C-alpha positions as MATLAB code, in Angstrom:
seq = 'MPEKTRVGVVGVGHLGNHHARILSQIQEAELVGVNDIDAEKCRRVAQEYGTKSFDNLDQLLEQTDALSLVVPTTAHHPLAKRILESGKDLLIEKPITETVEQAEELVNLARKKGAIFQVGHIERFNPALQAIEKRPVDPKFIESHRMAQFNPRGTDVAVILDLMIHDIDLILSLVKSRISNIEAVGVPVIAESQDICNARISFENGCVANVTASRISARSLRKMRLFEKDSYVSLDFLSKSVEIYRLVEASQIPSDENAKKTVVGSIPVEKVGKSVIYERPKTDDQDMLTSEIESFLQAVRTRTSPKVTGEDGKRALEVALKIREKAEKHRKRSAGL';
ca = [
     124.644   85.657   84.466;
     123.886   81.995   83.606;
     121.342   81.175   80.805;
     118.860   80.268   83.592;
     118.201   82.603   86.551;
     119.050   80.771   89.741;
     116.198   81.467   92.201;
     115.353   80.462   95.689;
     112.042   80.675   97.765;
     112.268   81.859  101.388;
     109.052   80.793  103.066;
     106.995   77.891  101.905;
     103.674   78.318  103.488;
     100.432   78.635  101.488;
     101.569   81.170   98.962;
     105.313   80.347   99.109;
     104.471   76.769   97.968;
     102.872   78.285   94.897;
     105.962   80.407   94.322;
     108.092   77.259   94.439;
     105.810   75.289   92.078;
     105.734   78.061   89.564;
     109.510   78.523   89.543;
     110.087   74.888   89.245;
     108.009   75.073   85.976;
     109.425   78.033   84.302;
     112.146   77.297   81.802;
     114.119   80.423   82.277;
     114.470   79.814   85.986;
     116.409   77.207   88.040;
     114.711   76.590   91.302;
     118.019   76.174   93.344;
     116.323   75.420   96.779;
     113.721   76.578   99.317;
     114.092   77.753  102.992;
     111.662   77.853  105.862;
     111.845   77.870  109.656;
     109.574   74.720  109.576;
     112.463   72.306  108.514;
     110.042   69.357  107.927;
     107.691   71.519  105.613;
     110.677   72.796  103.907;
     111.941   69.245  103.090;
     108.472   68.267  101.932;
     108.167   71.164   99.476;
     111.720   70.647   98.162;
     111.056   67.047   97.524;
     107.759   67.704   95.641;
     109.286   70.188   93.301;
     112.709   68.439   92.898;
     114.882   70.891   94.596;
     117.061   71.234   97.597;
     115.993   72.093  101.302;
     118.231   74.794  102.938;
     118.278   75.074  106.698;
     120.557   77.980  106.331;
     119.630   81.200  104.494;
     123.094   82.345  103.842;
     123.887   79.114  101.994;
     120.924   79.593   99.722;
     122.017   83.130   99.114;
     125.391   81.876   98.004;
     123.813   79.734   95.278;
     121.143   82.064   93.766;
     120.897   85.237   91.743;
     117.293   86.082   93.014;
     114.803   85.234   95.669;
     111.125   85.243   96.386;
     110.360   86.228  100.059;
     107.055   84.780  101.040;
     107.059   85.150  104.808;
     104.710   86.807  107.262;
     104.982   90.681  107.080;
     106.512   90.849  110.572;
     109.620   89.136  109.160;
     109.846   91.006  105.876;
     112.360   93.654  106.931;
     115.115   91.721  108.518;
     115.013   88.962  105.846;
     114.683   91.336  102.902;
     117.733   93.381  104.408;
     119.927   90.341  104.580;
     118.901   89.349  101.011;
     119.441   92.852   99.561;
     122.708   93.237  101.476;
     124.026   90.137   99.731;
     123.305   91.844   96.277;
     120.545   89.544   95.411;
     117.367   90.539   93.471;
     114.173   90.275   95.429;
     110.557   89.728   94.914;
     108.830   90.509   98.135;
     105.134   89.742   98.841;
     102.820   92.650   99.899;
     102.695   94.538  102.027;
     106.233   95.674  101.561;
     107.143   95.919  105.343;
     105.304   96.826  108.677;
     106.403  100.595  108.563;
     107.126  103.175  106.096;
     110.627  103.735  107.636;
     111.447   99.958  107.022;
     110.300  100.208  103.477;
     112.435  103.401  102.868;
     115.451  101.575  104.192;
     114.905   98.575  101.921;
     114.297  100.847   98.815;
     117.486  102.734   99.526;
     119.566   99.397  100.089;
     118.245   97.930   96.875;
     119.239  101.224   94.874;
     122.672  101.236   96.606;
     123.327   97.477   95.636;
     121.807   97.806   92.195;
     119.421   95.118   92.964;
     115.927   94.538   91.280;
     113.312   94.948   93.925;
     109.763   93.967   93.093;
     106.802   94.031   95.427;
     104.182   91.362   94.933;
     100.967   93.591   94.278;
      99.427   90.764   92.197;
      96.421   92.780   90.865;
      98.799   94.736   88.595;
      99.103   91.467   86.606;
      95.225   90.993   86.378;
      94.167   90.554   82.777;
      91.274   93.080   83.227;
      93.793   95.824   84.295;
      96.169   94.829   81.444;
      93.566   95.203   78.921;
      93.339   98.796   79.530;
      96.980   99.586   79.935;
      97.509  101.232   76.590;
      94.358  103.202   76.889;
      94.642  106.806   78.236;
      93.071  106.770   81.820;
      92.034  110.026   83.580;
      89.541  109.048   86.238;
      87.604  111.723   87.975;
      85.969  109.149   90.387;
      86.797  105.646   91.339;
      84.662  103.263   93.232;
      86.232  100.068   94.393;
      84.792   97.056   96.316;
      86.903   94.034   97.526;
      84.890   91.588   99.630;
      86.005   88.221  100.843;
      84.519   85.479  103.119;
      86.195   85.030  106.444;
      89.468   83.176  106.521;
      91.505   83.046  109.736;
      94.650   83.363  107.649;
      95.543   86.967  107.390;
      93.765   88.201  110.399;
      96.943   89.170  112.033;
      96.649   92.565  110.268;
      93.696   94.819  109.547;
      91.675   94.147  106.333;
      93.334   97.439  105.050;
      96.645   95.792  104.807;
      95.297   92.416  103.944;
      92.917   93.382  101.143;
      92.434   96.980  100.612;
      96.199   97.768   99.882;
      95.536   95.909   96.586;
      93.155   98.537   95.387;
      95.195  101.273   96.981;
      98.213  100.259   94.780;
      96.019  100.061   91.705;
      94.508  103.524   92.327;
      97.859  105.103   92.968;
      99.079  103.611   89.710;
      96.011  104.988   87.896;
      95.690  108.464   89.373;
      98.638  110.719   88.406;
      98.380  113.065   91.171;
      99.230  113.676   94.900;
      96.907  112.885   97.698;
      95.364  115.832   99.413;
      93.109  114.174  101.870;
      92.079  110.808  103.377;
      89.042  109.847  105.481;
      88.195  106.474  106.763;
      86.012  104.265  108.948;
      86.744  100.799  110.050;
      85.112   98.112  112.292;
      86.489   95.185  113.926;
      83.855   92.450  113.813;
      85.429   89.035  114.421;
      89.221   89.817  114.729;
      90.816   92.507  116.840;
      91.830   94.509  114.035;
      89.353   96.002  111.242;
      87.485   93.476  109.310;
      85.553   96.054  107.131;
      86.855   99.471  106.241;
      85.765  102.349  103.883;
      88.185  104.979  102.841;
      87.760  108.343  100.787;
      90.916  109.474   99.150;
      90.948  112.774   97.552;
      93.713  113.862   95.023;
      94.953  117.273   94.294;
      93.783  116.945   90.645;
      90.269  116.635   91.851;
      89.865  112.854   91.539;
      88.134  111.061   94.392;
      88.430  107.398   95.049;
      85.933  105.538   97.436;
      87.337  102.287   98.527;
      85.680   99.571  100.453;
      87.275   96.329  101.593;
      85.783   93.463  103.877;
      86.674   90.037  104.968;
      83.387   89.079  106.520;
      81.191   89.025  103.397;
      78.755   86.260  102.418;
      80.480   86.103   98.813;
      83.489   87.379   97.028;
      83.506   90.588   95.048;
      86.482   92.288   93.567;
      85.355   95.197   91.331;
      86.624   98.816   90.453;
      84.793  101.307   88.328;
      86.342  104.273   86.780;
      84.433  107.254   85.887;
      86.038  109.732   83.259;
      84.507  112.497   81.098;
      82.525  110.811   78.457;
      83.388  107.328   79.526;
      82.924  104.575   82.268;
      85.291  101.659   82.802;
      84.215   98.650   84.978;
      86.883   96.132   85.930;
      85.960   92.762   87.398;
      89.039   91.459   89.040;
      87.398   88.045   89.862;
      86.216   87.175   86.387;
      89.258   89.074   84.861;
      87.064   91.000   82.579;
      86.556   94.639   81.701;
      83.467   96.663   80.224;
      83.768  100.179   78.636;
      80.969  102.684   77.884;
      81.967  105.611   75.869;
      79.848  108.580   74.929;
      80.592  109.726   71.300;
      79.101  112.014   68.674;
      77.236  110.359   65.829;
      79.832  111.035   63.334;
      82.401  108.968   65.341;
      80.289  105.664   65.225;
      81.927  103.194   62.996;
      80.023  102.410   59.855;
      80.592   98.627   59.729;
      77.746   96.511   61.052;
      79.600   94.623   63.789;
      80.681   98.066   65.117;
      77.144   99.446   65.069;
      75.964   96.605   67.273;
      77.966   98.132   70.106;
      75.696  101.139   70.126;
      73.507  100.798   73.238;
      71.885  104.050   73.686;
      71.596  107.627   72.765;
      71.692  110.961   74.639;
      70.569  114.289   73.416;
      73.297  116.796   74.139;
      72.570  120.362   73.169;
      71.739  120.300   69.491;
      74.077  117.433   68.514;
      73.042  113.991   69.655;
      75.500  111.540   71.250;
      75.568  107.794   71.448;
      76.736  105.338   73.893;
      79.435  102.695   72.708;
      79.871   99.522   74.596;
      83.098   97.722   74.341;
      84.248   94.571   76.036;
      87.971   94.094   75.271;
      89.255   90.624   75.105;
      91.223   89.334   78.142;
      93.197   86.158   78.630;
      92.596   83.864   81.626;
      96.205   83.793   82.449;
      97.632   82.800   86.071;
      98.387   86.161   87.617;
     101.084   84.894   90.027;
     102.765   83.189   86.986;
     102.668   86.472   85.242;
     104.163   88.318   88.241;
     107.025   85.906   88.655;
     107.752   86.005   85.011;
     107.802   89.734   84.903;
     110.112   89.668   87.920;
     112.580   87.410   86.197;
     112.364   89.504   82.999;
     113.382   92.581   84.995;
     116.227   90.475   86.509;
     117.627   89.257   83.142;
     117.235   92.685   81.439;
     118.278   94.721   84.509;
     115.205   97.054   83.957;
     112.855   98.505   86.447;
     110.074   95.854   87.688;
     106.415   96.605   87.040;
     105.739   97.141   90.821;
     108.858   98.726   92.262;
     109.874   98.965   95.977;
     108.729  102.762   95.807;
     105.415  101.699   94.657;
     105.138   99.248   97.493;
     106.328  101.874   99.914;
     103.668  104.415   98.637;
     100.946  101.900   98.897;
     101.946  101.100  102.510;
     102.039  104.627  103.437;
      98.501  105.300  102.251;
      97.303  102.118  103.885;
      98.792  103.020  107.244;
      97.208  106.393  107.094;
      93.878  104.887  106.395;
      94.329  102.527  109.384;
      95.168  105.459  111.566;
      92.173  107.468  110.432;
      89.850  104.492  110.768;
      91.208  103.753  114.322;
      90.613  107.408  115.203;
      86.950  107.182  114.003;
      86.415  104.112  115.835;
      87.733  105.736  119.194;
      85.540  108.832  118.589;
      82.417  106.583  118.045;
      83.201  104.711  121.277;
      83.732  107.897  123.221;
      87.279  107.136  123.914;
];
């Protein structure tokens, strides 16, 4: 493979434009060109980032090693199939496809072709999450809220596939257990599909995740709280920050003065008192999309498994579709249908 990875972008709408911009700035990548059904938009983006506009996808495939696919979900399967069949590595935006069967076909095709296949679940690259990656995580209860103000873009799918799927993917990556049950309720308020949804996901190891997503909120909120034995972790995906509260015995409290300042309370437990330690790990305010694309390129160069695999994307979609199904059944029961 050449020193620089030859990359193309298929779909240069709002998000695809950012993919093209970032790829044009990464030294290890050569942005060979862009492709879009809107020929005029494609030419404008190509000119802006000093690359070539391709009217024909096959011609772009011939000149690239890897591609970013940033088109509406309805077009994911046929286009991703063409790209993977050509043996090219692929970064596809979430959700991976419309159906689990389509996702399964793409995962198997990528495996057959030996292609790197990454799904764009961007919150995996949030500095808040990365700050606890090396920390052992064993949540017993998870509470997640993802709220956004209404934006017509994205309302072609339910809020479950638009917003909640981010947290579904994160929860599945944090809880190492199979799902035992799912309950959900969703309400369409402005769009035809659910604009707000709450789901309760129970796992075989006893963990329960309560997940809420809304795209009709007054202000944005993206938080997740993990409750573990003797600890509580609060992740703020908007501010890219994390706070950790741990319950420790007095003998475990560090002796230096700076460490002592982290003691924020004490709790009598049996005959031995315990103290609450507060920690705020340092996080970097890095651009998550840049991190996601750089991670993909690293997987392409080293031929190693990407951080978010096609299988991960398929699992998140499967759970999201089950939640949508449960929410729709609840809506029909409530309406007496």
